[in-house]
Backbone atoms as SQL, in Angstrom:
CREATE TABLE atoms (id INTEGER PRIMARY KEY, chain TEXT, resi INTEGER, resn TEXT, atom TEXT, x REAL, y REAL, z REAL);
INSERT INTO atoms VALUES
  (1, 'A', 1, 'UNK', 'N', 7.038, 17.813, 11.111),
  (2, 'A', 1, 'UNK', 'CA', 7.655, 18.221, 9.878),
  (3, 'A', 1, 'UNK', 'C', 6.612, 18.186, 8.767),
  (4, 'A', 2, 'UNK', 'N', 6.392, 19.300, 8.082),
  (5, 'A', 2, 'UNK', 'CA', 5.399, 19.321, 7.000),
  (6, 'A', 2, 'UNK', 'C', 5.888, 18.558, 5.771),
  (7, 'A', 3, 'UNK', 'N', 4.927, 18.073, 4.986),
  (8, 'A', 3, 'UNK', 'CA', 5.261, 17.385, 3.745),
  (9, 'A', 3, 'UNK', 'C', 5.710, 18.389, 2.699),
  (10, 'A', 4, 'UNK', 'N', 6.698, 18.010, 1.922),
  (11, 'A', 4, 'UNK', 'CA', 7.104, 18.842, 0.796),
  (12, 'A', 4, 'UNK', 'C', 6.082, 18.679, -0.316),
  (13, 'A', 5, 'UNK', 'N', 6.055, 19.603, -1.244),
  (14, 'A', 5, 'UNK', 'CA', 5.104, 19.527, -2.357),
  (15, 'A', 5, 'UNK', 'C', 5.308, 18.248, -3.164),
  (16, 'A', 6, 'UNK', 'N', 6.557, 17.843, -3.369),
  (17, 'A', 6, 'UNK', 'CA', 6.801, 16.627, -4.161),
  (18, 'A', 6, 'UNK', 'C', 6.358, 15.368, -3.421),
  (19, 'A', 7, 'UNK', 'N', 6.546, 15.339, -2.086),
  (20, 'A', 7, 'UNK', 'CA', 6.063, 14.191, -1.309),
  (21, 'A', 7, 'UNK', 'C', 4.543, 14.140, -1.324),
  (22, 'A', 8, 'UNK', 'N', 3.906, 15.281, -1.168),
  (23, 'A', 8, 'UNK', 'CA', 2.443, 15.329, -1.183),
  (24, 'A', 8, 'UNK', 'C', 1.920, 14.868, -2.539),
  (25, 'A', 9, 'UNK', 'N', 2.536, 15.318, -3.615),
  (26, 'A', 9, 'UNK', 'CA', 2.101, 14.928, -4.959),
  (27, 'A', 9, 'UNK', 'C', 2.222, 13.420, -5.160),
  (28, 'A', 10, 'UNK', 'N', 3.207, 12.798, -4.511),
  (29, 'A', 10, 'UNK', 'CA', 3.416, 11.358, -4.674),
  (30, 'A', 10, 'UNK', 'C', 2.310, 10.527, -4.044),
  (31, 'A', 11, 'UNK', 'N', 1.633, 11.058, -3.040),
  (32, 'A', 11, 'UNK', 'CA', 0.627, 10.249, -2.335),
  (33, 'A', 11, 'UNK', 'C', -0.771, 10.839, -2.386),
  (34, 'A', 12, 'UNK', 'N', -0.954, 11.998, -2.981),
  (35, 'A', 12, 'UNK', 'CA', -2.251, 12.659, -3.029),
  (36, 'A', 12, 'UNK', 'C', -3.109, 12.043, -4.131),
  (37, 'A', 13, 'UNK', 'N', -4.243, 11.437, -3.781),
  (38, 'A', 13, 'UNK', 'CA', -5.068, 10.771, -4.794),
  (39, 'A', 13, 'UNK', 'C', -5.514, 11.692, -5.922),
  (40, 'A', 14, 'UNK', 'N', -5.716, 12.993, -5.657),
  (41, 'A', 14, 'UNK', 'CA', -6.198, 13.882, -6.706),
  (42, 'A', 14, 'UNK', 'C', -5.136, 14.132, -7.769),
  (43, 'A', 15, 'UNK', 'N', -3.886, 13.826, -7.477),
  (44, 'A', 15, 'UNK', 'CA', -2.822, 14.021, -8.457),
  (45, 'A', 15, 'UNK', 'C', -2.586, 12.781, -9.308),
  (46, 'A', 16, 'UNK', 'N', -3.255, 11.716, -9.026),
  (47, 'A', 16, 'UNK', 'CA', -3.077, 10.475, -9.771),
  (48, 'A', 16, 'UNK', 'C', -4.337, 10.193, -10.570),
  (49, 'A', 17, 'UNK', 'N', -4.258, 10.316, -11.876),
  (50, 'A', 17, 'UNK', 'CA', -5.449, 10.177, -12.686),
  (51, 'A', 17, 'UNK', 'C', -5.918, 8.735, -12.826),
  (52, 'A', 18, 'UNK', 'N', -5.025, 7.794, -12.711),
  (53, 'A', 18, 'UNK', 'CA', -5.409, 6.386, -12.848),
  (54, 'A', 18, 'UNK', 'C', -4.642, 5.556, -11.828),
  (55, 'A', 19, 'UNK', 'N', -5.263, 4.501, -11.306),
  (56, 'A', 19, 'UNK', 'CA', -4.531, 3.645, -10.373),
  (57, 'A', 19, 'UNK', 'C', -3.419, 2.890, -11.081),
  (58, 'A', 20, 'UNK', 'N', -2.385, 2.581, -10.332),
  (59, 'A', 20, 'UNK', 'CA', -1.312, 1.759, -10.873),
  (60, 'A', 20, 'UNK', 'C', -1.699, 0.295, -10.783),
  (61, 'A', 21, 'UNK', 'N', -1.127, -0.533, -11.629),
  (62, 'A', 21, 'UNK', 'CA', -1.344, -1.974, -11.586),
  (63, 'A', 21, 'UNK', 'C', 0.007, -2.642, -11.372),
  (64, 'A', 22, 'UNK', 'N', 0.067, -3.520, -10.373),
  (65, 'A', 22, 'UNK', 'CA', 1.304, -4.193, -10.011),
  (66, 'A', 22, 'UNK', 'C', 1.005, -5.682, -9.843),
  (67, 'A', 23, 'UNK', 'N', 1.912, -6.518, -10.314),
  (68, 'A', 23, 'UNK', 'CA', 1.774, -7.947, -10.075),
  (69, 'A', 23, 'UNK', 'C', 1.979, -8.214, -8.589),
  (70, 'A', 24, 'UNK', 'N', 1.098, -8.992, -8.012),
  (71, 'A', 24, 'UNK', 'CA', 1.207, -9.347, -6.605),
  (72, 'A', 24, 'UNK', 'C', 2.505, -10.108, -6.380),
  (73, 'A', 25, 'UNK', 'N', 3.285, -9.664, -5.388),
  (74, 'A', 25, 'UNK', 'CA', 4.580, -10.281, -5.091),
  (75, 'A', 25, 'UNK', 'C', 4.886, -10.088, -3.619),
  (76, 'A', 26, 'UNK', 'N', 5.907, -10.742, -3.116),
  (77, 'A', 26, 'UNK', 'CA', 6.272, -10.593, -1.704),
  (78, 'A', 26, 'UNK', 'C', 6.618, -9.149, -1.374),
  (79, 'A', 27, 'UNK', 'N', 7.218, -8.426, -2.317),
  (80, 'A', 27, 'UNK', 'CA', 7.539, -7.014, -2.141),
  (81, 'A', 27, 'UNK', 'C', 6.959, -6.227, -3.302),
  (82, 'A', 28, 'UNK', 'N', 6.240, -5.156, -2.982),
  (83, 'A', 28, 'UNK', 'CA', 5.694, -4.280, -4.022),
  (84, 'A', 28, 'UNK', 'C', 6.153, -2.848, -3.751),
  (85, 'A', 29, 'UNK', 'N', 6.116, -2.025, -4.794),
  (86, 'A', 29, 'UNK', 'CA', 6.498, -0.618, -4.688),
  (87, 'A', 29, 'UNK', 'C', 5.440, 0.234, -5.377),
  (88, 'A', 30, 'UNK', 'N', 4.329, 0.533, -4.682),
  (89, 'A', 30, 'UNK', 'CA', 3.269, 1.340, -5.292),
  (90, 'A', 30, 'UNK', 'C', 3.761, 2.751, -5.614),
  (91, 'A', 31, 'UNK', 'N', 3.236, 3.306, -6.706),
  (92, 'A', 31, 'UNK', 'CA', 3.585, 4.672, -7.086),
  (93, 'A', 31, 'UNK', 'C', 2.366, 5.585, -7.125),
  (94, 'A', 32, 'UNK', 'N', 1.199, 5.031, -6.854),
  (95, 'A', 32, 'UNK', 'CA', -0.031, 5.819, -6.803),
  (96, 'A', 32, 'UNK', 'C', -0.778, 5.478, -5.516),
  (97, 'A', 33, 'UNK', 'N', -1.722, 6.340, -5.137),
  (98, 'A', 33, 'UNK', 'CA', -2.511, 6.085, -3.931),
  (99, 'A', 33, 'UNK', 'C', -3.246, 4.752, -4.044),
  (100, 'A', 34, 'UNK', 'N', -3.938, 4.540, -5.161),
  (101, 'A', 34, 'UNK', 'CA', -4.672, 3.294, -5.386),
  (102, 'A', 34, 'UNK', 'C', -3.860, 2.410, -6.322),
  (103, 'A', 35, 'UNK', 'N', -3.584, 1.184, -5.870),
  (104, 'A', 35, 'UNK', 'CA', -2.847, 0.222, -6.668),
  (105, 'A', 35, 'UNK', 'C', -3.661, -1.058, -6.792),
  (106, 'A', 36, 'UNK', 'N', -3.846, -1.523, -8.021),
  (107, 'A', 36, 'UNK', 'CA', -4.544, -2.779, -8.273),
  (108, 'A', 36, 'UNK', 'C', -3.483, -3.871, -8.340),
  (109, 'A', 37, 'UNK', 'N', -3.679, -4.922, -7.555),
  (110, 'A', 37, 'UNK', 'CA', -2.730, -6.039, -7.503),
  (111, 'A', 37, 'UNK', 'C', -3.302, -7.236, -8.235),
  (112, 'A', 38, 'UNK', 'N', -2.527, -7.770, -9.173),
  (113, 'A', 38, 'UNK', 'CA', -2.942, -8.972, -9.891),
  (114, 'A', 38, 'UNK', 'C', -2.293, -10.178, -9.218),
  (115, 'A', 39, 'UNK', 'N', -2.903, -11.316, -9.330),
  (116, 'A', 39, 'UNK', 'CA', -2.329, -12.532, -8.770),
  (117, 'A', 39, 'UNK', 'C', -2.770, -12.806, -7.342),
  (118, 'A', 40, 'UNK', 'N', -2.182, -13.859, -6.745),
  (119, 'A', 40, 'UNK', 'CA', -2.596, -14.336, -5.428),
  (120, 'A', 40, 'UNK', 'C', -1.457, -14.424, -4.416),
  (121, 'A', 41, 'UNK', 'N', -0.369, -13.735, -4.635),
  (122, 'A', 41, 'UNK', 'CA', 0.773, -13.789, -3.721),
  (123, 'A', 41, 'UNK', 'C', 0.538, -12.822, -2.564),
  (124, 'A', 42, 'UNK', 'N', 0.781, -13.279, -1.339),
  (125, 'A', 42, 'UNK', 'CA', 0.653, -12.419, -0.171),
  (126, 'A', 42, 'UNK', 'C', 1.740, -11.352, -0.157),
  (127, 'A', 43, 'UNK', 'N', 1.382, -10.144, 0.200),
  (128, 'A', 43, 'UNK', 'CA', 2.315, -9.020, 0.255),
  (129, 'A', 43, 'UNK', 'C', 2.960, -8.999, 1.641),
  (130, 'A', 44, 'UNK', 'N', 4.296, -9.064, 1.698),
  (131, 'A', 44, 'UNK', 'CA', 5.015, -9.023, 2.978),
  (132, 'A', 44, 'UNK', 'C', 5.667, -7.676, 3.213),
  (133, 'A', 45, 'UNK', 'N', 6.101, -7.019, 2.138),
  (134, 'A', 45, 'UNK', 'CA', 6.811, -5.749, 2.261),
  (135, 'A', 45, 'UNK', 'C', 6.314, -4.775, 1.200),
  (136, 'A', 46, 'UNK', 'N', 6.081, -3.547, 1.629),
  (137, 'A', 46, 'UNK', 'CA', 5.703, -2.467, 0.724),
  (138, 'A', 46, 'UNK', 'C', 6.806, -1.421, 0.788),
  (139, 'A', 47, 'UNK', 'N', 7.378, -1.098, -0.362),
  (140, 'A', 47, 'UNK', 'CA', 8.378, -0.035, -0.415),
  (141, 'A', 47, 'UNK', 'C', 7.635, 1.293, -0.336),
  (142, 'A', 48, 'UNK', 'N', 7.823, 2.066, 0.744),
  (143, 'A', 48, 'UNK', 'CA', 7.072, 3.322, 0.896),
  (144, 'A', 48, 'UNK', 'C', 7.439, 4.327, -0.196),
  (145, 'A', 49, 'UNK', 'N', 6.429, 4.970, -0.808),
  (146, 'A', 49, 'UNK', 'CA', 6.724, 5.997, -1.816),
  (147, 'A', 49, 'UNK', 'C', 7.310, 7.263, -1.178),
  (148, 'A', 50, 'UNK', 'N', 7.018, 7.496, 0.096),
  (149, 'A', 50, 'UNK', 'CA', 7.583, 8.599, 0.878),
  (150, 'A', 50, 'UNK', 'C', 7.847, 8.078, 2.289),
  (151, 'A', 51, 'UNK', 'N', 8.700, 8.759, 3.039),
  (152, 'A', 51, 'UNK', 'CA', 9.042, 8.290, 4.379),
  (153, 'A', 51, 'UNK', 'C', 8.180, 8.923, 5.475),
  (154, 'A', 52, 'UNK', 'N', 7.236, 9.774, 5.093),
  (155, 'A', 52, 'UNK', 'CA', 6.326, 10.390, 6.055),
  (156, 'A', 52, 'UNK', 'C', 5.092, 9.504, 6.240),
  (157, 'A', 53, 'UNK', 'N', 4.285, 9.811, 7.244),
  (158, 'A', 53, 'UNK', 'CA', 3.023, 9.103, 7.430),
  (159, 'A', 53, 'UNK', 'C', 2.158, 9.309, 6.180),
  (160, 'A', 54, 'UNK', 'N', 1.539, 8.232, 5.713),
  (161, 'A', 54, 'UNK', 'CA', 0.667, 8.306, 4.549),
  (162, 'A', 54, 'UNK', 'C', -0.233, 7.079, 4.523),
  (163, 'A', 55, 'UNK', 'N', -1.192, 7.084, 3.601),
  (164, 'A', 55, 'UNK', 'CA', -2.095, 5.953, 3.447),
  (165, 'A', 55, 'UNK', 'C', -2.066, 5.493, 1.995),
  (166, 'A', 56, 'UNK', 'N', -2.118, 4.182, 1.814),
  (167, 'A', 56, 'UNK', 'CA', -2.209, 3.575, 0.489),
  (168, 'A', 56, 'UNK', 'C', -3.469, 2.720, 0.427),
  (169, 'A', 57, 'UNK', 'N', -4.007, 2.573, -0.770),
  (170, 'A', 57, 'UNK', 'CA', -5.169, 1.717, -1.003),
  (171, 'A', 57, 'UNK', 'C', -4.746, 0.620, -1.976),
  (172, 'A', 58, 'UNK', 'N', -4.980, -0.635, -1.587),
  (173, 'A', 58, 'UNK', 'CA', -4.662, -1.773, -2.442),
  (174, 'A', 58, 'UNK', 'C', -5.950, -2.499, -2.810),
  (175, 'A', 59, 'UNK', 'N', -6.175, -2.680, -4.114),
  (176, 'A', 59, 'UNK', 'CA', -7.329, -3.451, -4.573),
  (177, 'A', 59, 'UNK', 'C', -6.805, -4.776, -5.096),
  (178, 'A', 60, 'UNK', 'N', -7.252, -5.844, -4.479),
  (179, 'A', 60, 'UNK', 'CA', -6.760, -7.177, -4.808),
  (180, 'A', 60, 'UNK', 'C', -7.621, -7.828, -5.886),
  (181, 'A', 61, 'UNK', 'N', -6.977, -8.280, -6.967),
  (182, 'A', 61, 'UNK', 'CA', -7.678, -9.040, -7.994),
  (183, 'A', 61, 'UNK', 'C', -7.707, -10.513, -7.613),
  (184, 'A', 62, 'UNK', 'N', -6.856, -10.900, -6.643),
  (185, 'A', 62, 'UNK', 'CA', -6.802, -12.272, -6.145),
  (186, 'A', 62, 'UNK', 'C', -7.006, -12.288, -4.642),
  (187, 'A', 63, 'UNK', 'N', -6.537, -13.347, -4.012),
  (188, 'A', 63, 'UNK', 'CA', -6.788, -13.518, -2.574),
  (189, 'A', 63, 'UNK', 'C', -5.499, -13.549, -1.762),
  (190, 'A', 64, 'UNK', 'N', -4.494, -12.802, -2.179),
  (191, 'A', 64, 'UNK', 'CA', -3.201, -12.837, -1.500),
  (192, 'A', 64, 'UNK', 'C', -3.179, -12.228, -0.117),
  (193, 'A', 65, 'UNK', 'N', -3.766, -11.062, 0.049),
  (194, 'A', 65, 'UNK', 'CA', -3.748, -10.381, 1.334),
  (195, 'A', 65, 'UNK', 'C', -2.378, -9.848, 1.693),
  (196, 'A', 66, 'UNK', 'N', -2.228, -9.421, 2.947),
  (197, 'A', 66, 'UNK', 'CA', -0.938, -8.925, 3.428),
  (198, 'A', 66, 'UNK', 'C', -0.472, -9.796, 4.587),
  (199, 'A', 67, 'UNK', 'N', 0.840, -9.958, 4.670),
  (200, 'A', 67, 'UNK', 'CA', 1.461, -10.808, 5.688),
  (201, 'A', 67, 'UNK', 'C', 2.175, -9.940, 6.714),
  (202, 'A', 68, 'UNK', 'N', 2.364, -10.447, 7.910),
  (203, 'A', 68, 'UNK', 'CA', 3.044, -9.708, 8.977),
  (204, 'A', 68, 'UNK', 'C', 4.502, -10.133, 9.088),
  (205, 'A', 69, 'UNK', 'N', 5.160, -10.327, 7.951),
  (206, 'A', 69, 'UNK', 'CA', 6.537, -10.804, 7.989),
  (207, 'A', 69, 'UNK', 'C', 7.555, -9.760, 7.547),
  (208, 'A', 70, 'UNK', 'N', 7.131, -8.687, 6.945),
  (209, 'A', 70, 'UNK', 'CA', 8.044, -7.634, 6.488),
  (210, 'A', 70, 'UNK', 'C', 7.751, -6.348, 7.230),
  (211, 'A', 71, 'UNK', 'N', 7.340, -5.319, 6.478),
  (212, 'A', 71, 'UNK', 'CA', 7.032, -4.040, 7.115),
  (213, 'A', 71, 'UNK', 'C', 5.525, -3.793, 7.230),
  (214, 'A', 72, 'UNK', 'N', 4.763, -4.866, 7.397),
  (215, 'A', 72, 'UNK', 'CA', 3.321, -4.773, 7.630),
  (216, 'A', 72, 'UNK', 'C', 3.058, -5.315, 9.028),
  (217, 'A', 73, 'UNK', 'N', 2.365, -4.529, 9.841),
  (218, 'A', 73, 'UNK', 'CA', 2.213, -4.867, 11.252),
  (219, 'A', 73, 'UNK', 'C', 1.326, -6.081, 11.491),
  (220, 'A', 74, 'UNK', 'N', 0.209, -6.173, 10.760),
  (221, 'A', 74, 'UNK', 'CA', -0.773, -7.217, 11.027),
  (222, 'A', 74, 'UNK', 'C', -1.170, -7.927, 9.739),
  (223, 'A', 75, 'UNK', 'N', -1.190, -9.230, 9.754),
  (224, 'A', 75, 'UNK', 'CA', -1.648, -9.992, 8.593),
  (225, 'A', 75, 'UNK', 'C', -3.151, -9.791, 8.423),
  (226, 'A', 76, 'UNK', 'N', -3.562, -9.591, 7.170),
  (227, 'A', 76, 'UNK', 'CA', -4.978, -9.383, 6.871),
  (228, 'A', 76, 'UNK', 'C', -5.304, -10.073, 5.558),
  (229, 'A', 77, 'UNK', 'N', -6.375, -10.849, 5.558),
  (230, 'A', 77, 'UNK', 'CA', -6.806, -11.524, 4.332),
  (231, 'A', 77, 'UNK', 'C', -7.471, -10.509, 3.401),
  (232, 'A', 78, 'UNK', 'N', -7.324, -10.745, 2.107),
  (233, 'A', 78, 'UNK', 'CA', -7.980, -9.871, 1.136),
  (234, 'A', 78, 'UNK', 'C', -9.227, -10.550, 0.596),
  (235, 'A', 79, 'UNK', 'N', -10.117, -9.730, 0.065),
  (236, 'A', 79, 'UNK', 'CA', -11.315, -10.214, -0.610),
  (237, 'A', 79, 'UNK', 'C', -11.232, -9.705, -2.040),
  (238, 'A', 80, 'UNK', 'N', -11.408, -10.584, -3.003),
  (239, 'A', 80, 'UNK', 'CA', -11.288, -10.213, -4.407),
  (240, 'A', 80, 'UNK', 'C', -12.162, -9.001, -4.710),
  (241, 'A', 81, 'UNK', 'N', -11.549, -7.976, -5.294),
  (242, 'A', 81, 'UNK', 'CA', -12.273, -6.786, -5.710),
  (243, 'A', 81, 'UNK', 'C', -12.395, -5.698, -4.659),
  (244, 'A', 82, 'UNK', 'N', -12.215, -6.029, -3.390),
  (245, 'A', 82, 'UNK', 'CA', -12.328, -5.016, -2.353),
  (246, 'A', 82, 'UNK', 'C', -11.006, -4.287, -2.162),
  (247, 'A', 83, 'UNK', 'N', -11.101, -3.065, -1.609),
  (248, 'A', 83, 'UNK', 'CA', -9.929, -2.237, -1.375),
  (249, 'A', 83, 'UNK', 'C', -9.509, -2.339, 0.089),
  (250, 'A', 84, 'UNK', 'N', -8.213, -2.518, 0.314),
  (251, 'A', 84, 'UNK', 'CA', -7.655, -2.533, 1.661),
  (252, 'A', 84, 'UNK', 'C', -6.853, -1.239, 1.838),
  (253, 'A', 85, 'UNK', 'N', -7.113, -0.516, 2.923),
  (254, 'A', 85, 'UNK', 'CA', -6.360, 0.693, 3.239),
  (255, 'A', 85, 'UNK', 'C', -5.259, 0.352, 4.236),
  (256, 'A', 86, 'UNK', 'N', -4.085, 0.926, 4.024),
  (257, 'A', 86, 'UNK', 'CA', -2.953, 0.734, 4.932),
  (258, 'A', 86, 'UNK', 'C', -2.351, 2.097, 5.249),
  (259, 'A', 87, 'UNK', 'N', -2.105, 2.339, 6.525),
  (260, 'A', 87, 'UNK', 'CA', -1.495, 3.593, 6.977),
  (261, 'A', 87, 'UNK', 'C', -0.053, 3.306, 7.352),
  (262, 'A', 88, 'UNK', 'N', 0.871, 4.144, 6.847),
  (263, 'A', 88, 'UNK', 'CA', 2.289, 3.977, 7.167),
  (264, 'A', 88, 'UNK', 'C', 2.622, 4.785, 8.411),
  (265, 'A', 89, 'UNK', 'N', 3.167, 4.096, 9.424),
  (266, 'A', 89, 'UNK', 'CA', 3.597, 4.738, 10.659),
  (267, 'A', 89, 'UNK', 'C', 5.119, 4.829, 10.618),
  (268, 'A', 90, 'UNK', 'N', 5.674, 6.031, 10.378),
  (269, 'A', 90, 'UNK', 'CA', 7.129, 6.140, 10.267),
  (270, 'A', 90, 'UNK', 'C', 7.864, 5.890, 11.586),
  (271, 'A', 91, 'UNK', 'N', 7.187, 6.005, 12.722),
  (272, 'A', 91, 'UNK', 'CA', 7.827, 5.744, 14.013),
  (273, 'A', 91, 'UNK', 'C', 8.245, 4.280, 14.151),
  (274, 'A', 92, 'UNK', 'N', 7.436, 3.381, 13.608),
  (275, 'A', 92, 'UNK', 'CA', 7.763, 1.954, 13.673),
  (276, 'A', 92, 'UNK', 'C', 8.156, 1.400, 12.301),
  (277, 'A', 93, 'UNK', 'N', 8.076, 2.250, 11.276),
  (278, 'A', 93, 'UNK', 'CA', 8.416, 1.905, 9.888),
  (279, 'A', 93, 'UNK', 'C', 7.630, 0.684, 9.409),
  (280, 'A', 94, 'UNK', 'N', 6.316, 0.718, 9.702),
  (281, 'A', 94, 'UNK', 'CA', 5.443, -0.375, 9.273),
  (282, 'A', 94, 'UNK', 'C', 4.117, 0.187, 8.764),
  (283, 'A', 95, 'UNK', 'N', 3.487, -0.589, 7.878),
  (284, 'A', 95, 'UNK', 'CA', 2.139, -0.287, 7.425),
  (285, 'A', 95, 'UNK', 'C', 1.155, -0.989, 8.362),
  (286, 'A', 96, 'UNK', 'N', 0.089, -0.294, 8.691),
  (287, 'A', 96, 'UNK', 'CA', -0.938, -0.827, 9.570),
  (288, 'A', 96, 'UNK', 'C', -2.244, -0.899, 8.776),
  (289, 'A', 97, 'UNK', 'N', -2.793, -2.096, 8.567),
  (290, 'A', 97, 'UNK', 'CA', -4.082, -2.201, 7.861),
  (291, 'A', 97, 'UNK', 'C', -5.186, -1.483, 8.657),
  (292, 'A', 98, 'UNK', 'N', -6.046, -0.767, 7.947),
  (293, 'A', 98, 'UNK', 'CA', -7.153, -0.046, 8.570),
  (294, 'A', 98, 'UNK', 'C', -8.289, -1.020, 8.813),
  (295, 'A', 99, 'UNK', 'N', -8.883, -0.954, 9.994),
  (296, 'A', 99, 'UNK', 'CA', -10.038, -1.775, 10.292),
  (297, 'A', 99, 'UNK', 'C', -9.676, -2.898, 11.128);
């Protein structure tokens, strides 16, 4: 199934002029491809901006990382300032950290 124009616009990095900033929490809802997370809370669940396969980039200002307790397949530690890529697999409805 092809992506609709509105779904593509929601996740296409070229359509987002600035990254979003979200407080680190157990559940986050990114609205841009690149999201800067403040704080040190581990992310357990990400509300998908679209239900199709897509990738998100999270830049951690703290050391929270992602947990494997919600819709994230594998727990991964974060490094302050580095970007973590996550791919959403709609077949299993989970985000998979890249690498």
